[in-house]
DSSP file (Angstrom, degrees, kcal/mol; ACC not computed):
  #  RESIDUE AA STRUCTURE BP1 BP2  ACC     N-H-->O    O-->H-N    N-H-->O    O-->H-N    TCO  KAPPA ALPHA  PHI   PSI    X-CA   Y-CA   Z-CA
    1    1 A M              0   0    0      0, 0.0     2,-0.5     0, 0.0     0, 0.0   0.000 360.0 360.0 360.0 133.7   18.3   48.8   -9.9
    2    2 A H        -     0   0    0      2,-0.0     2,-0.5     0, 0.0     0, 0.0  -0.886 360.0-129.4-108.7 134.5   16.3   45.6   -9.7
    3    3 A A        -     0   0    0     -2,-0.5     2,-0.7     1,-0.0     0, 0.0  -0.689  23.0-148.6 -78.9 129.7   17.6   42.3  -11.0
    4    4 A S        -     0   0    0     -2,-0.5     2,-0.6     2,-0.0    -1,-0.0  -0.893  12.3-169.4-106.4 116.3   15.0   40.7  -13.3
    5    5 A A        -     0   0    0     -2,-0.7     2,-0.4     2,-0.0    -2,-0.0  -0.904  14.7-141.2-106.1 126.1   14.9   37.0  -13.3
    6    6 A Q        -     0   0    0     -2,-0.6     2,-0.6     1,-0.0    -2,-0.0  -0.707  11.9-139.2 -85.8 134.2   12.8   35.3  -15.9
    7    7 A V        -     0   0    0     -2,-0.4     2,-0.5     1,-0.0    -1,-0.0  -0.825  17.8-133.4 -94.9 124.6   10.9   32.2  -14.8
    8    8 A E        -     0   0    0     -2,-0.6     2,-0.3    27,-0.1    26,-0.0  -0.641  14.6-141.0 -83.0 126.5   11.0   29.5  -17.3
    9    9 A M        -     0   0    0     -2,-0.5     2,-0.3    24,-0.1    26,-0.2  -0.622  18.1-165.3 -83.6 144.2    7.7   27.8  -18.0
   10   10 A Q  E     -A   34   0A   0     24,-3.3    24,-2.5    -2,-0.3     2,-0.5  -0.881  20.9-117.1-124.9 158.8    7.6   24.1  -18.6
   11   11 A T  E     -A   33   0A   0     -2,-0.3     2,-0.4    22,-0.2    22,-0.2  -0.872  33.9-176.0 -99.5 126.4    4.9   21.8  -20.0
   12   12 A F  E     -A   32   0A   0     20,-3.1    20,-3.0    -2,-0.5     2,-0.6  -0.914  21.8-143.3-120.4 147.1    3.6   19.2  -17.6
   13   13 A T  E     -A   31   0A   0     -2,-0.4     2,-0.5    18,-0.2    18,-0.2  -0.960  25.9-175.3-107.8 120.1    1.1   16.4  -18.2
   14   14 A V  E     -A   30   0A   0     16,-3.0    16,-3.3    -2,-0.6     2,-0.5  -0.965  13.5-154.6-124.2 128.0   -1.1   16.0  -15.1
   15   15 A T  E     -AB  29  66A   0     51,-0.6    51,-2.8    -2,-0.5     2,-0.5  -0.889   8.4-160.1-104.1 128.1   -3.7   13.2  -14.6
   16   16 A V  E     -AB  28  65A   0     12,-3.1    12,-2.2    -2,-0.5     2,-0.5  -0.912   6.0-149.9-108.2 131.2   -6.6   14.0  -12.2
   17   17 A E  E     -AB  27  64A   0     47,-3.4    47,-1.8    -2,-0.5     2,-0.4  -0.861   5.6-152.4-101.9 132.3   -8.6   11.1  -10.7
   18   18 A F  E     -AB  26  63A   0      8,-3.0     7,-2.8    -2,-0.5     8,-1.4  -0.888  18.2-177.1-104.2 132.8  -12.2   11.6   -9.8
   19   19 A S  E     -AB  24  62A   0     43,-2.7    43,-2.2    -2,-0.4     2,-0.5  -0.933  20.9-154.2-130.9 153.2  -13.7    9.5   -7.0
   20   20 A S  E >  S-AB  23  61A   0      3,-2.3     3,-1.7    -2,-0.3    40,-0.2  -0.983  87.2 -14.9-125.2 117.3  -17.1    9.0   -5.4
   21   21 A G  T 3  S-     0   0    0     39,-1.5    40,-0.1    -2,-0.5    39,-0.1   0.828 130.7 -52.6  59.8  31.4  -17.0    7.8   -1.8
   22   22 A G  T 3  S+     0   0    0     38,-0.5    -1,-0.3     1,-0.2    39,-0.1   0.374 115.0 115.7  86.9  -5.6  -13.4    6.8   -2.2
   23   23 A E  E <   -A   20   0A   0     -3,-1.7    -3,-2.3     2,-0.0    -1,-0.2  -0.876  65.6-129.9-101.6 116.4  -14.0    4.7   -5.4
   24   24 A P  E     +A   19   0A   0      0, 0.0    -5,-0.3     0, 0.0     3,-0.1  -0.358  33.5 166.4 -62.0 138.7  -12.3    6.0   -8.5
   25   25 A Y  E     +     0   0A   0     -7,-2.8     2,-0.3     1,-0.4    -6,-0.2   0.480  59.5   7.4-129.7 -10.5  -14.7    6.4  -11.5
   26   26 A A  E     -A   18   0A   0     -8,-1.4    -8,-3.0     2,-0.0    -1,-0.4  -0.987  50.5-155.2-164.3 158.2  -12.8    8.5  -14.0
   27   27 A T  E     -A   17   0A   0     -2,-0.3     2,-0.4   -10,-0.2   -10,-0.2  -0.974   8.1-168.0-133.7 153.1   -9.5   10.2  -14.9
   28   28 A E  E     -A   16   0A   0    -12,-2.2   -12,-3.1    -2,-0.3     2,-0.4  -0.996  12.8-142.9-140.8 138.6   -8.7   13.1  -17.1
   29   29 A T  E     -A   15   0A   0     -2,-0.4     2,-0.4   -14,-0.2   -14,-0.2  -0.866  15.7-167.8-108.1 133.5   -5.3   14.3  -18.3
   30   30 A Y  E     -A   14   0A   0    -16,-3.3   -16,-3.0    -2,-0.4     2,-0.6  -0.919  17.9-141.6-119.8 143.1   -4.4   17.9  -18.6
   31   31 A T  E     -A   13   0A   0     -2,-0.4     2,-0.4   -18,-0.2   -18,-0.2  -0.935  31.6-174.4-101.8 122.2   -1.5   19.6  -20.3
   32   32 A V  E     -A   12   0A   0    -20,-3.0   -20,-3.1    -2,-0.6     2,-0.6  -0.953  25.3-145.8-127.1 134.3   -0.4   22.5  -18.2
   33   33 A E  E     +A   11   0A   0     -2,-0.4     2,-0.3   -22,-0.2   -22,-0.2  -0.889  44.1 142.4 -94.2 121.1    2.2   25.2  -18.6
   34   34 A A  E     -A   10   0A   0    -24,-2.5   -24,-3.3    -2,-0.6     3,-0.1  -0.955  60.4-116.1-153.4 168.3    3.7   26.0  -15.2
   35   35 A T  S    S+     0   0    0     -2,-0.3     2,-0.3   -26,-0.2   -27,-0.1   0.748  95.0   0.0 -82.3 -24.6    6.9   27.0  -13.5
   36   36 A D  S  > S-     0   0    0    -26,-0.1     4,-2.1     1,-0.1    -1,-0.2  -0.961  78.0 -95.6-156.7 172.0    7.1   23.8  -11.5
   37   37 A W  H  > S+     0   0    0     -2,-0.3     4,-2.5     1,-0.2     5,-0.2   0.866 118.4  57.0 -62.3 -39.1    5.3   20.5  -10.7
   38   38 A Y  H  > S+     0   0    0      1,-0.2     4,-2.2     2,-0.2    -1,-0.2   0.940 110.3  43.3 -58.8 -48.5    3.5   21.9   -7.7
   39   39 A R  H  > S+     0   0    0      1,-0.2     4,-2.8     2,-0.2    -1,-0.2   0.861 111.0  55.8 -66.8 -35.2    1.9   24.7   -9.7
   40   40 A A  H  X S+     0   0    0     -4,-2.1     4,-2.3     2,-0.2    -1,-0.2   0.919 108.8  47.6 -62.9 -42.6    1.1   22.3  -12.5
   41   41 A Q  H  X S+     0   0    0     -4,-2.5     4,-2.4     2,-0.2    -2,-0.2   0.942 112.7  48.6 -62.1 -47.4   -0.8   20.1  -10.1
   42   42 A R  H  X S+     0   0    0     -4,-2.2     4,-2.1     1,-0.2    -2,-0.2   0.915 112.5  48.2 -59.2 -45.0   -2.7   23.0   -8.6
   43   43 A D  H  X S+     0   0    0     -4,-2.8     4,-2.5     1,-0.2    -1,-0.2   0.887 110.1  51.7 -65.4 -38.9   -3.6   24.3  -12.0
   44   44 A A  H  X S+     0   0    0     -4,-2.3     4,-1.9     2,-0.2    -1,-0.2   0.906 108.6  50.7 -65.2 -40.9   -4.8   20.9  -13.2
   45   45 A I  H  X S+     0   0    0     -4,-2.4     4,-0.5     2,-0.2    -1,-0.2   0.918 111.4  49.0 -61.8 -42.3   -7.0   20.6  -10.1
   46   46 A E  H >< S+     0   0    0     -4,-2.1     3,-1.0     1,-0.2    -2,-0.2   0.908 111.3  49.5 -62.0 -41.7   -8.5   24.0  -10.9
   47   47 A M  H >< S+     0   0    0     -4,-2.5     3,-1.8     1,-0.2    -1,-0.2   0.824  98.9  68.5 -65.5 -31.2   -9.0   23.0  -14.5
   48   48 A S  H >< S+     0   0    0     -4,-1.9     3,-1.6     1,-0.3    -1,-0.2   0.667  80.4  74.9 -67.8 -16.1  -10.8   19.8  -13.4
   49   49 A V  T << S+     0   0    0     -3,-1.0    -1,-0.3    -4,-0.5    -2,-0.1   0.696  94.6  54.1 -69.0 -15.3  -13.8   21.8  -12.0
   50   50 A S  T <  S+     0   0    0     -3,-1.8    -1,-0.3    -4,-0.2    -2,-0.2   0.382  86.6 112.4 -94.5   2.8  -14.8   22.3  -15.6
   51   51 A S  S X  S-     0   0    0     -3,-1.6     3,-1.3     1,-0.1   -23,-0.0  -0.430  76.0-127.5 -74.7 148.0  -14.7   18.6  -16.4
   52   52 A P  T 3  S+     0   0    0      0, 0.0    -1,-0.1     0, 0.0    -3,-0.0   0.718 111.2  63.8 -65.2 -18.1  -17.9   16.7  -17.1
   53   53 A Y  T 3  S+     0   0    0      1,-0.1     2,-1.2    -5,-0.1    -4,-0.1   0.640  83.5  81.5 -78.9 -14.3  -16.8   14.2  -14.4
   54   54 A D    <   +     0   0    0     -3,-1.3     2,-0.4    -6,-0.2    -1,-0.1  -0.755  65.1 156.9 -92.3  92.5  -17.0   17.1  -11.8
   55   55 A N    >   -     0   0    0     -2,-1.2     3,-2.0     1,-0.1     6,-0.1  -0.974  46.2-142.9-127.6 127.2  -20.8   16.8  -11.2
   56   56 A S  T 3  S+     0   0    0     -2,-0.4     5,-0.1     1,-0.3    -1,-0.1   0.672  99.9  65.8 -63.7 -16.4  -22.6   18.1   -8.1
   57   57 A R  T 3  S+     0   0    0      2,-0.1    -1,-0.3    -3,-0.0    -3,-0.0   0.581  79.1  95.5 -81.2  -9.0  -24.9   15.1   -8.3
   58   58 A I  S X  S-     0   0    0     -3,-2.0     3,-0.8    -5,-0.1     2,-0.1  -0.727  80.8-125.4 -84.0 121.8  -22.1   12.6   -7.6
   59   59 A P  T 3  S+     0   0    0      0, 0.0   -38,-0.3     0, 0.0    -2,-0.1  -0.381  83.0   1.1 -70.8 144.0  -22.0   11.8   -3.9
   60   60 A D  T 3  S-     0   0    0    -40,-0.2   -39,-1.5     1,-0.2   -38,-0.5   0.863  86.1-169.3  51.0  45.2  -18.8   12.4   -1.9
   61   61 A L  E <   +B   20   0A   0     -3,-0.8     2,-0.3   -41,-0.2   -41,-0.2  -0.464  11.8 169.2 -69.6 129.2  -16.9   13.7   -5.0
   62   62 A T  E     -B   19   0A   0    -43,-2.2   -43,-2.7    -2,-0.2     2,-0.3  -0.959  17.3-157.7-135.1 157.5  -13.2   14.1   -4.6
   63   63 A R  E     +B   18   0A   0     -2,-0.3     2,-0.3   -45,-0.2   -45,-0.2  -0.977  13.5 172.5-131.9 146.4  -10.4   14.8   -7.0
   64   64 A R  E     -B   17   0A   0    -47,-1.8   -47,-3.4    -2,-0.3     2,-0.4  -0.991  33.7-111.7-149.7 154.0   -6.7   14.0   -6.7
   65   65 A V  E     -B   16   0A   0     -2,-0.3     2,-0.6   -49,-0.2   -49,-0.2  -0.715  29.3-134.1 -83.5 133.1   -3.6   14.2   -8.9
   66   66 A I  E     -B   15   0A   0    -51,-2.8   -51,-0.6    -2,-0.4    -1,-0.0  -0.799  29.0-114.4 -87.4 123.1   -2.1   10.8   -9.7
   67   67 A A              0   0    0     -2,-0.6    -1,-0.1     1,-0.1   -53,-0.0  -0.273 360.0 360.0 -59.7 138.7    1.6   11.0   -9.2
   68   68 A Q              0   0    0    -55,-0.0    -1,-0.1    -3,-0.0    -2,-0.0   0.364 360.0 360.0-120.7 360.0    3.6   10.6  -12.4
């Protein structure tokens, strides 16, 4: 017999900052359903690759989660 534990999903608001050469130029906020803050951050970073701010023509593009 296996004990089944349900993992409760929570709603997180995660802001991702886009930078070029270390200089921030945009932020985008995502609403993410996840089990914890770590997964919410990871999911938001994954979602940010579809952002119009994620453009291969932007030099030295980086993204980071802004702590909330």
